[in-house]
C-alpha positions in Angstrom: 103.8 19.9 136.4 106.5 17.4 136.4 107.0 14.5 133.9 109.6 12.0 135.1 111.7 9.9 132.7 113.2 6.7 134.1 116.3 5.1 132.5 115.9 1.6 133.7 115.5 -1.8 132.0 113.8 -5.1 132.9 111.5 -7.5 131.1 107.9 -8.4 131.6 108.8 -11.9 132.5 110.8 -10.7 135.4 107.5 -9.8 137.1 105.1 -12.2 135.3 106.6 -15.5 134.3 104.9 -16.6 131.1 103.5 -20.0 132.3 102.2 -18.6 135.6 100.7 -15.6 133.8 98.8 -17.8 131.4 97.5 -19.9 134.3 96.4 -16.7 136.1 94.7 -15.3 133.0 92.8 -18.5 132.5 91.7 -18.5 136.2 90.8 -14.8 136.0 88.6 -15.3 132.9 86.7 -18.1 134.6 86.2 -16.1 137.8 85.1 -12.9 136.0 82.5 -14.9 133.9 81.2 -16.7 137.0 81.4 -14.0 139.6 81.0 -10.7 137.9 79.8 -10.8 134.2 76.5 -12.6 135.0 75.8 -10.7 138.2 73.9 -7.4 138.6 75.5 -4.8 136.3 74.9 -1.1 135.9 75.2 1.2 132.9 77.9 3.7 133.0 79.0 6.8 131.2 82.7 7.7 130.7 84.3 7.7 134.2 86.7 10.4 133.2 84.8 13.2 131.4 81.2 12.0 132.0 80.3 11.9 128.3 77.5 9.5 127.4 78.8 9.3 123.8 80.9 6.3 123.1 81.9 3.7 120.5 81.9 -0.1 121.3 85.4 -1.5 121.1 85.8 -5.2 122.2 84.7 -7.8 124.7 86.8 -9.6 127.3 85.5 -12.3 129.7 81.9 -11.4 128.8 82.3 -7.7 129.6 82.2 -5.0 127.0 84.7 -2.1 126.6 83.7 1.2 125.0 85.8 4.2 124.0 84.6 7.6 125.1 83.9 9.9 122.1 85.3 12.8 124.1 88.5 12.0 126.0 89.1 8.6 124.3 89.3 6.7 127.6 88.3 3.0 127.6 85.8 1.7 130.1 83.5 -1.2 130.7 80.0 0.1 130.2 77.8 -2.4 132.0 79.8 -2.8 135.2 79.6 -4.5 138.6 79.3 -2.4 141.8 82.2 -1.6 144.0 81.0 -4.0 146.6 81.0 -6.8 144.1 84.5 -5.9 143.0 85.8 -5.8 146.5 84.4 -9.2 147.2 85.9 -10.5 144.0 89.4 -9.3 145.0 89.2 -11.0 148.4 87.6 -14.2 147.3 88.2 -15.1 143.7 90.6 -18.1 143.2 92.5 -16.1 140.5 93.3 -13.4 143.0 94.4 -15.9 145.6 96.7 -17.4 142.9 98.1 -14.0 142.1 98.9 -13.2 145.8 100.2 -16.6 146.9 101.9 -17.9 143.8 102.6 -15.5 141.0 103.5 -12.5 143.2 105.6 -14.6 145.6 107.5 -16.3 142.7 108.7 -12.9 141.6 109.1 -11.5 145.2 112.7 -10.2 144.8 112.1 -8.6 141.4 108.9 -6.9 142.6 110.6 -5.5 145.6 113.4 -4.1 143.4 111.3 -3.0 140.4 108.0 -1.9 142.0 108.0 -1.5 145.7 111.4 0.2 146.1 110.8 2.8 143.4 107.4 3.6 144.7 108.6 4.2 148.2 111.4 6.4 146.9 108.8 8.4 144.9 106.7 8.8 148.0 109.5 9.8 150.4 111.3 12.1 147.9 108.1 13.9 146.8 106.8 14.2 150.4 110.1 15.8 151.4 109.7 18.3 148.6 106.0 19.1 149.0 104.9 18.2 152.5 107.9 17.6 154.8 105.7 17.8 157.9 103.6 14.7 156.8 102.9 12.3 159.6 99.9 10.1 158.6 99.9 7.9 155.5 96.8 6.0 154.5 96.7 3.3 151.7 93.5 2.2 150.0 92.8 -1.4 148.9 96.3 -2.7 148.3 96.7 -6.3 147.3 100.4 -6.9 147.9 101.5 -8.2 151.3 105.2 -7.3 150.7 104.1 -3.7 150.0 102.4 -3.6 153.3 105.4 -5.0 155.1 107.5 -2.1 153.6 104.8 0.4 154.5 104.8 -0.8 158.1 108.5 0.0 158.3 108.2 3.4 156.6 109.3 6.5 158.5 105.9 8.0 159.2 104.4 8.4 162.6 101.1 6.8 161.6 100.2 4.3 158.9 96.6 3.2 158.1 95.6 0.5 155.6 92.0 0.6 154.3 90.5 -2.8 153.4 93.5 -4.6 152.1 93.0 -7.5 149.8 95.8 -9.4 151.4 97.0 -10.3 154.9 98.4 -7.2 156.7 101.4 -7.2 159.1 100.5 -7.6 162.8 102.3 -4.4 163.8 103.4 -1.1 162.4 100.1 -0.2 160.7 96.4 0.2 161.6 94.0 -1.8 159.5 90.5 -0.5 158.8 88.5 -3.6 157.6 85.9 -1.7 155.7 86.0 -0.6 152.1 86.7 3.0 151.2 83.0 3.9 150.8 82.2 2.8 154.4 85.5 3.5 156.2 85.8 6.3 158.6 89.4 7.3 158.2 91.2 9.9 160.3 92.5 12.8 158.2 95.7 11.8 156.4 98.6 13.8 155.0 99.3 11.2 152.3 97.0 8.7 150.6 98.1 6.1 148.1 95.9 4.7 145.4 98.0 2.2 143.4 95.9 1.1 140.4 92.7 1.6 142.5 91.0 4.0 140.1 91.5 1.4 137.4 89.1 -1.0 139.1 86.7 1.4 140.8 83.1 1.4 139.6 82.0 4.8 141.0 85.1 6.9 140.3 83.5 10.3 141.3 82.5 8.8 144.7 86.0 7.6 145.4 87.5 11.0 144.5 84.9 12.7 146.8 86.0 10.3 149.6 89.6 11.1 148.8 89.0 14.8 149.4 87.4 14.0 152.8 90.4 11.8 153.7 93.1 14.3 152.9 94.3 17.1 155.2 94.7 20.6 153.7 97.5 20.5 151.1 97.6 16.7 151.5 99.2 14.5 148.8 97.8 11.6 146.9 100.1 9.2 145.0 98.4 7.1 142.3 99.2 4.8 139.4 97.1 3.7 136.5 97.3 2.0 133.1 96.6 4.5 130.3 94.6 4.0 127.1 96.6 6.8 125.5 99.8 4.7 125.9 101.6 3.2 122.9 101.0 -0.5 123.5 97.3 0.0 124.3 96.8 2.1 121.2 98.7 -0.3 119.0 97.2 -3.6 120.3 93.7 -2.6 121.3 91.7 -5.8 122.1 95.0 -7.8 121.9 96.6 -5.9 124.8 97.3 -8.5 127.4 97.2 -5.9 130.3 93.6 -4.9 129.6 91.2 -7.2 131.3 88.3 -6.9 133.8 87.9 -6.2 136.6 91.5 -4.9 137.1 91.0 -2.5 134.1 87.4 -1.5 134.5 88.6 2.0 133.6 91.5 2.7 131.3 91.9 6.5 131.2 93.8 8.6 128.7 96.2 11.2 130.0 93.8 14.0 129.0 90.8 12.2 130.6 92.5 11.5 133.9 94.1 14.9 134.2 90.8 16.6 133.5 89.0 14.4 135.9 91.4 15.2 138.8 91.3 18.9 138.1 87.5 18.8 137.9 87.4 17.4 141.4 89.6 20.2 142.7 93.0 18.5 142.8 96.2 20.2 141.8 98.3 17.9 139.5 101.9 18.2 140.7 103.3 15.3 138.6 101.9 13.3 135.7 104.5 10.9 134.3 104.4 7.9 132.1 107.7 6.2 133.1 106.7 2.8 131.7 109.5 0.7 130.1 107.6 -2.3 128.7 105.4 -0.7 125.9 107.5 -1.8 122.9 108.3 -5.2 124.5 104.6 -5.9 125.0 103.9 -5.1 121.3 106.8 -7.3 120.2 105.5 -10.2 122.4 102.0 -9.8 120.9 103.3 -9.9 117.4 105.5 -12.9 118.1 102.6 -14.8 119.7 100.2 -14.0 116.8 101.7 -12.6 113.6 98.2 -11.7 112.4 97.9 -8.9 115.0 97.6 -5.6 113.1 100.7 -3.3 113.1 102.3 -1.0 110.6 105.4 -2.2 108.8 107.5 0.4 110.7 106.3 -0.7 114.2 106.6 -4.3 113.3 110.2 -3.9 112.2 111.1 -1.8 115.1 109.5 -4.1 117.7 110.8 -7.3 116.2 114.1 -6.4 114.5 115.1 -3.0 115.8 118.5 -2.5 117.5 118.7 -2.4 121.3 119.7 1.2 121.1 116.7 2.1 118.8 114.3 0.3 121.0 115.7 2.0 124.1 115.5 5.4 122.5 112.0 4.9 121.3 110.8 3.9 124.8 112.5 7.0 126.2 110.6 9.1 123.6 107.3 7.5 124.8 108.2 8.4 128.4 109.2 11.9 127.7 106.0 12.7 125.7 103.5 11.0 128.1 102.9 8.2 125.6 103.7 5.1 127.7 100.7 3.1 129.1 102.0 3.1 132.7 101.1 6.3 134.5 102.1 7.7 137.9 100.3 10.8 139.2 100.8 13.0 142.2 98.1 15.4 143.2 97.6 17.9 146.0 94.5 18.8 147.9 93.8 22.3 146.6 
């Protein structure tokens, strides 16, 4: 199983300018409270290992996070349905703000730092594991620029399932039904970029994924991980944990076990994040009362550039960053 380390640097503000991010978070909290937290909610066990044993952790926007006593994944226990979540992503003012303003304000950086590396990952890994691949299907993406790049990708067929944004008029086929209703022709490649994070019924999605993939087909996915350094250090103060985007925050062990339990072969599990220490430093600067050991506080706030770079490399190499990218194959 591969674990990729990436020697690259950029800052969180390159992708999420502080003022716009604060505006987005305020809108999001209002939308979650009004559209999701007070709607019909259902009890849930751990979406990774299925354990019903958990410990309450914290609340955000009226929704409560628990930590699984088994695999240590974080998850919202009383949760909205997938239908409610899909409606939220298409209609919530906060999501419109994200697509039309925040994402567009960082268009060049997102293309260079997110879209380009993901496409290189897809094309390089496909050449290695499935060079005959012809059909690529993407599930519930929310980035228009990503779909533009997908439309131009060198695959014979491209299908987008229920995008949360406007799709290009040519180059791809759009199925305007969510994953649980869509009838998708068999695909060689499926992409789930941070989709598991906001899926209410994770086992159902993975069952659908098996139906969608051809024999030996590949699925590329990304996720935010509860076993990552900044999530472990900051807990409730982690700014990248919020509903419904992070309905599920898996650990490496929890997600790997879940995928294998559903019959997928894990070809790569990497945590190539580069922002963990920066996120901790930002939280400590914003609120000095945030809990942190003396060692971490000094490293994050006063450590040399070389020490901080080496520490982030250590996190990547040991699967301890909170950004995960995973490649699985239909067994």
